[in-house]
C-alpha positions in Angstrom: 71.2 95.5 121.5 74.4 93.7 122.3 76.4 96.3 120.5 74.7 99.1 122.5 75.3 97.2 125.7 79.0 96.8 124.8 79.3 100.5 124.2 77.8 101.2 127.6 80.7 99.4 129.2 83.3 101.2 127.1 85.9 103.1 129.3 84.9 106.4 127.6 81.2 106.0 128.1 81.2 107.6 131.6 83.1 110.6 130.2 80.7 111.1 127.3 77.7 110.9 129.6 79.3 113.5 131.9 80.0 115.8 129.0 76.5 115.5 127.7 75.1 116.2 131.2 77.3 119.4 131.4 76.1 120.6 128.0 72.5 120.0 128.9 72.9 121.8 132.2 74.5 124.8 130.6 71.8 124.9 127.9 69.1 124.8 130.5 70.8 127.5 132.6 71.1 129.8 129.6 67.5 129.2 128.6 66.0 129.8 132.0 68.3 132.4 133.6 67.0 135.9 134.3 67.3 138.1 131.3 70.2 140.3 132.2 71.8 140.5 128.7 72.3 143.9 127.3 69.2 145.4 125.7 71.2 148.3 124.1 72.2 148.1 120.5 75.8 148.9 121.1 78.0 149.0 118.0 81.6 148.0 117.6 82.5 151.7 117.4 80.9 152.2 120.8 82.9 149.4 122.3 86.2 150.6 120.7 85.6 154.2 121.9 84.6 152.9 125.4 87.8 150.8 125.6 89.9 154.0 124.9 88.0 155.8 127.6 88.5 152.9 130.0 92.2 152.7 129.4 92.6 156.4 130.0 90.4 156.7 133.1 89.7 153.4 134.7 92.5 150.9 134.0 94.7 152.3 136.7 92.5 150.7 139.4 90.4 148.1 137.5 93.1 146.7 135.2 93.5 146.9 131.5 90.9 144.2 130.9 88.6 145.1 133.8 90.0 142.1 135.8 90.5 144.2 138.9 93.8 145.1 140.7 95.3 144.7 144.1 98.2 146.6 145.7 101.4 145.0 147.1 99.6 144.4 150.5 96.7 142.5 148.9 94.2 145.3 149.3 91.8 145.8 146.4 92.5 148.9 144.3 89.5 148.3 142.1 87.2 145.3 141.8 86.7 143.2 138.7 84.2 144.7 136.2 83.7 141.5 134.3 80.0 140.7 134.4 78.8 143.9 136.2 76.9 145.0 133.1 76.2 148.3 131.4 73.8 149.4 134.3 76.6 149.4 136.8 78.7 151.7 134.6 75.8 154.0 133.8 75.1 154.4 137.6 78.6 154.9 138.8 79.8 157.2 136.0 76.4 158.9 135.5 76.2 159.9 139.2 79.9 161.1 139.2 81.0 158.4 141.7 83.5 157.1 139.2 86.1 158.0 138.4 86.7 158.6 142.1 88.0 162.0 143.1 90.1 160.4 145.9 90.3 157.1 147.6 88.2 156.6 150.7 85.7 154.4 152.4 83.0 155.2 149.8 82.7 157.0 146.5 80.7 160.2 146.8 78.2 161.4 144.2 79.5 164.5 142.3 79.0 166.2 139.0 79.8 163.6 136.3 83.2 163.8 134.6 81.9 162.2 131.4 79.0 163.3 129.2 76.1 161.0 128.2 77.7 159.7 125.1 81.0 158.9 126.8 79.2 157.2 129.6 77.3 155.1 127.0 80.5 154.1 125.2 82.2 153.1 128.5 79.1 151.1 129.4 79.3 149.4 126.0 82.9 148.3 126.6 82.3 147.0 130.1 79.2 145.2 128.8 81.4 143.5 126.2 83.5 141.9 129.0 80.6 139.7 130.2 76.9 139.7 130.5 75.3 141.7 133.2 72.3 143.9 134.1 71.3 146.2 131.3 70.4 149.9 131.4 66.6 150.1 132.0 64.5 151.3 129.2 61.7 153.8 129.4 59.0 151.2 129.9 60.7 150.0 133.0 60.7 153.6 134.4 57.1 154.6 133.6 55.8 155.5 137.1 52.2 155.8 135.8 52.3 152.0 135.8 53.6 151.7 139.3 51.9 151.2 142.6 53.2 153.6 145.3 51.4 151.8 148.1 53.1 148.5 147.3 56.4 150.3 146.6 56.2 151.7 150.2 55.8 148.3 151.6 58.8 146.9 149.6 60.9 149.9 150.6 60.2 149.6 154.3 61.0 145.9 154.3 64.2 146.0 152.1 65.6 149.5 152.2 64.5 151.6 155.2 67.0 150.0 157.6 69.8 151.7 155.8 68.3 154.5 153.8 65.8 155.7 156.5 62.0 155.3 156.3 61.9 158.7 154.7 64.7 157.9 152.2 67.0 160.5 153.8 69.9 158.1 154.1 71.9 157.1 157.2 75.3 156.2 158.6 76.9 152.8 158.3 80.1 151.5 159.7 83.8 152.5 159.1 83.0 155.8 157.4 80.4 154.4 155.0 76.9 155.6 154.6 73.6 155.0 152.8 72.9 158.0 150.6 69.6 159.8 150.3 67.3 158.2 147.7 64.9 161.1 147.2 65.6 163.4 144.3 67.6 160.7 142.4 67.1 160.1 138.7 64.7 157.1 138.5 67.0 155.4 136.1 69.9 155.5 138.6 67.6 154.2 141.4 66.6 151.2 139.2 70.3 150.6 138.3 71.3 150.7 142.0 68.8 148.0 142.9 69.9 145.9 139.9 73.6 146.2 140.5 74.1 146.7 144.3 76.7 149.5 144.3 79.3 149.7 147.1 77.5 148.5 150.4 74.1 147.9 148.8 72.9 144.3 148.2 72.0 143.2 144.7 68.2 143.0 144.1 68.1 140.9 141.0 64.9 139.6 139.5 64.8 136.6 141.9 64.6 139.1 144.8 62.6 142.0 143.3 60.8 141.8 140.0 61.0 144.7 137.5 57.4 145.7 138.6 58.6 145.7 142.2 61.4 148.0 141.4 59.1 150.3 139.4 56.7 150.3 142.5 59.6 151.4 144.7 60.5 154.2 142.3 56.9 155.3 142.2 56.8 155.4 146.0 59.9 157.5 146.2 58.6 160.0 143.7 55.3 160.2 145.5 57.1 160.8 148.8 59.1 163.5 147.2 56.0 165.2 145.7 54.0 165.1 148.9 56.8 166.4 151.1 56.8 166.1 154.9 53.2 165.8 156.3 54.3 167.2 159.6 55.7 170.4 158.2 59.5 171.0 158.5 61.3 167.7 158.1 64.3 168.5 160.4 66.4 166.3 158.1 64.0 163.4 158.4 66.5 161.8 160.9 64.0 160.9 163.6 63.7 161.7 167.3 67.4 162.7 167.7 67.1 165.9 165.6 63.5 166.5 166.8 64.7 166.4 170.4 67.7 168.6 169.7 65.5 171.2 168.0 62.9 171.0 170.8 65.4 171.4 173.7 67.4 174.1 171.9 64.2 176.2 171.4 62.9 175.5 174.9 66.2 176.2 176.6 66.6 179.4 174.6 63.1 180.5 175.7 63.8 179.7 179.3 67.1 181.5 179.3 65.5 184.5 177.6 62.8 184.6 180.3 65.4 184.3 183.0 67.4 187.2 181.6 64.2 189.3 181.1 63.0 188.6 184.7 66.4 189.4 186.1 66.5 192.7 184.2 63.0 193.6 185.2 63.7 192.9 188.9 66.5 195.5 188.9 
C-alpha cells in the first residue's frame, strides 16, 4: 500500500491518469457513436481508380487530398471532403451537381458526368479519407415498411419551410434555392438528409432515425402518386400563382366582354 501511495505522488502520475482518461473517452466514443462507417465492400482497386478520377476531375477545387482549397482572397473554391462519406459523393455526382458546370451560388442538378461504376469508385476514394455516412442499402429504402402519415408530419416540421409543403421547392437568399423533392430517386433523398448538401442541414441519426427518413421518402412517393387533389397544381407555389391565374383569367374575360359589348353597340 505504501508503494502504491508513493506512485500516486509521482510527478508522472497525473499525466498517466490523463492519458488513460483520454483513451477511455475515445474508446467509449467509438463504441457508442452513430454507425456512419461505410457499409460498402470497397476494394483497394476501387479506391485506386477513384483516386485517379478524383485527381482528374475534383482536385482543382477540393485539393489533391480532399483537404479543400481557397483562392488568393480567402474564398472557398471547394470545401474539404474529409469525413463527408460515400453518401455525399453518390448524391453530388449521381445527380450531376458535381463536377460543377460553372461556379455560382449553387450547384444545379444535371445529367451525371460519370457512370454508376465511376461514381462508386469516386465514393470509395472519398470514403477512404475519413469515416462518414454510407450509401443507404435496399432495406433502408423499402417504402413498403414506411409510414406516409408519420413521414408527412416529419416533412412539414423539418422540410416544408424551404422545400414547400408540396415538395415543389422554393427560393432562398443570394441566388440560392431549395430544389423540388418530388420525382427524386429515393436513394438520393436519403443521402441528402444524411449529408446536408449545400444549404441543407444535416439530419443525422440523432435528429432523424433511419425509420424517420424512410417515412419521409414514403410520404414523398405517396404525394407524387396521388398528385394534386385540387386538380391543376399551378406549380404548387401557393396563393401567389393562384391569384395570378385567377386575375389573368378574370381580366381576360372582362376585357373580352367589354370588346364584345362595344362591337355589338356599333
